[in-house]
C-alpha positions in Angstrom: -7.1 4.9 3.9 -4.2 5.7 6.2 -1.3 4.2 4.2 -1.4 3.8 0.4 0.0 0.5 -1.0 3.1 0.6 -3.1 1.2 -1.0 -6.0 -2.4 0.1 -6.6 -5.2 -1.1 -8.9 -7.0 1.5 -11.1 -9.6 2.6 -8.5 -7.1 3.1 -5.7 -4.6 4.8 -8.1 -7.3 7.2 -9.3 -8.3 7.9 -5.7 -4.7 8.5 -4.7 -4.5 11.2 -7.5 -8.0 12.5 -6.4 -9.4 11.8 -9.9 -12.4 9.8 -11.1 -11.4 6.5 -12.8 -12.3 8.0 -16.2 -10.2 11.1 -15.6 -7.3 9.0 -14.4 -7.5 6.8 -17.5 -7.5 9.9 -19.7 -4.3 11.2 -18.0 -2.7 7.8 -18.5 -3.6 7.7 -22.2 -2.3 11.2 -22.7 1.0 10.2 -21.1 0.8 12.6 -18.1 0.5 9.7 -15.7 2.5 6.4 -16.0 1.4 3.2 -17.7 0.4 0.3 -15.4 2.5 -2.8 -14.8 1.1 -6.3 -14.6 1.0 -8.0 -11.2 -1.0 -11.1 -10.7 -2.3 -10.6 -14.3 -3.9 -7.3 -13.3 -2.9 -3.7 -14.0 -1.3 -1.9 -11.1 0.3 1.5 -10.7 3.4 2.1 -8.7 2.9 4.8 -6.0 6.5 6.1 -6.6 5.8 6.4 -10.4 2.6 8.3 -9.7 4.4 10.6 -7.2 7.1 11.3 -9.8 4.6 12.1 -12.5 2.6 14.4 -10.2 5.8 16.1 -9.1 6.7 16.7 -12.8 3.2 18.0 -13.6 3.1 20.4 -10.6 6.7 21.6 -11.0 7.8 19.9 -7.8 10.3 17.7 -9.6 14.0 18.3 -10.3 13.4 20.9 -13.0 10.9 22.7 -10.8 8.9 24.0 -13.8 5.4 22.7 -14.6 4.7 21.4 -18.1 2.3 24.2 -18.9 4.8 26.9 -18.0 7.6 25.2 -20.0 5.4 24.9 -23.1 4.4 28.6 -22.7 8.0 29.7 -22.3 9.1 27.6 -25.3 6.3 29.0 -27.4 6.6 32.7 -26.4 10.1 33.1 -25.2 11.8 33.6 -21.8 10.3 37.1 -21.2 6.7 35.7 -21.4 7.3 33.2 -18.6 
Protein backbone atom coordinates (compact mmCIF):
# COMPACT_ATOMS: atom_id res chain seq x y z
CA UNK A 1 0.00 0.00 0.00
CA UNK A 2 1.62 3.27 -1.07
CA UNK A 3 -0.68 5.73 0.71
CA UNK A 4 -2.65 4.97 3.85
CA UNK A 5 -6.27 6.18 3.91
CA UNK A 6 -7.26 8.83 6.45
CA UNK A 7 -9.84 6.44 7.98
CA UNK A 8 -9.02 2.73 8.23
CA UNK A 9 -10.98 -0.36 9.17
CA UNK A 10 -9.49 -2.68 11.80
CA UNK A 11 -7.35 -4.80 9.45
CA UNK A 12 -5.75 -1.78 7.76
CA UNK A 13 -5.30 0.07 11.06
CA UNK A 14 -3.59 -2.99 12.56
CA UNK A 15 -1.35 -3.30 9.49
CA UNK A 16 -0.55 0.43 9.69
CA UNK A 17 0.69 -0.14 13.26
CA UNK A 18 2.47 -3.36 12.19
CA UNK A 19 0.36 -5.39 14.64
CA UNK A 20 -1.86 -8.43 14.27
CA UNK A 21 -5.55 -7.62 14.55
CA UNK A 22 -5.73 -9.26 17.99
CA UNK A 23 -2.70 -7.32 19.27
CA UNK A 24 -4.16 -4.12 17.82
CA UNK A 25 -7.47 -4.77 19.60
CA UNK A 26 -5.63 -5.37 22.91
CA UNK A 27 -3.84 -2.04 22.57
CA UNK A 28 -7.17 -0.30 21.88
CA UNK A 29 -8.83 -1.99 24.87
CA UNK A 30 -5.88 -1.03 27.12
CA UNK A 31 -6.25 2.58 25.99
CA UNK A 32 -2.83 2.86 24.36
CA UNK A 33 -4.41 3.24 20.91
CA UNK A 34 -7.53 5.31 20.17
CA UNK A 35 -11.08 4.05 20.04
CA UNK A 36 -12.70 3.78 16.60
CA UNK A 37 -15.29 6.11 15.15
CA UNK A 38 -18.35 4.93 13.23
CA UNK A 39 -18.36 5.67 9.49
CA UNK A 40 -20.90 3.95 7.29
CA UNK A 41 -21.99 1.93 10.35
CA UNK A 42 -18.50 0.36 10.60
CA UNK A 43 -15.59 1.00 12.97
CA UNK A 44 -12.78 3.10 11.50
CA UNK A 45 -9.58 4.49 13.00
CA UNK A 46 -8.29 7.92 12.07
CA UNK A 47 -4.72 7.85 10.78
CA UNK A 48 -3.91 11.11 12.59
CA UNK A 49 -5.20 9.71 15.91
CA UNK A 50 -3.10 6.58 15.44
CA UNK A 51 -0.05 8.70 14.63
CA UNK A 52 -0.60 10.83 17.76
CA UNK A 53 -0.98 7.72 19.95
CA UNK A 54 2.15 6.13 18.49
CA UNK A 55 4.08 9.38 18.95
CA UNK A 56 3.00 9.42 22.60
CA UNK A 57 3.93 5.76 23.17
CA UNK A 58 7.36 6.15 21.58
CA UNK A 59 8.18 9.52 23.12
CA UNK A 60 8.03 11.40 19.84
CA UNK A 61 5.14 13.55 21.03
CA UNK A 62 5.24 16.97 22.63
CA UNK A 63 6.46 15.77 26.03
CA UNK A 64 9.10 13.59 24.29
CA UNK A 65 9.05 10.98 27.09
CA UNK A 66 7.71 7.45 26.52
CA UNK A 67 5.04 6.19 28.91
CA UNK A 68 7.27 3.48 30.35
CA UNK A 69 9.98 6.01 31.21
CA UNK A 70 7.50 8.44 32.78
CA UNK A 71 6.02 5.66 34.93
CA UNK A 72 9.52 4.55 35.96
CA UNK A 73 10.53 8.11 36.85
CA UNK A 74 7.31 8.67 38.81
CA UNK A 75 7.81 5.42 40.72
CA UNK A 76 11.54 5.67 41.45
CA UNK A 77 12.27 9.38 41.23
CA UNK A 78 14.19 11.61 38.86
CA UNK A 79 17.62 10.07 39.49
CA UNK A 80 16.41 6.63 38.32
CA UNK A 81 15.30 7.91 34.92
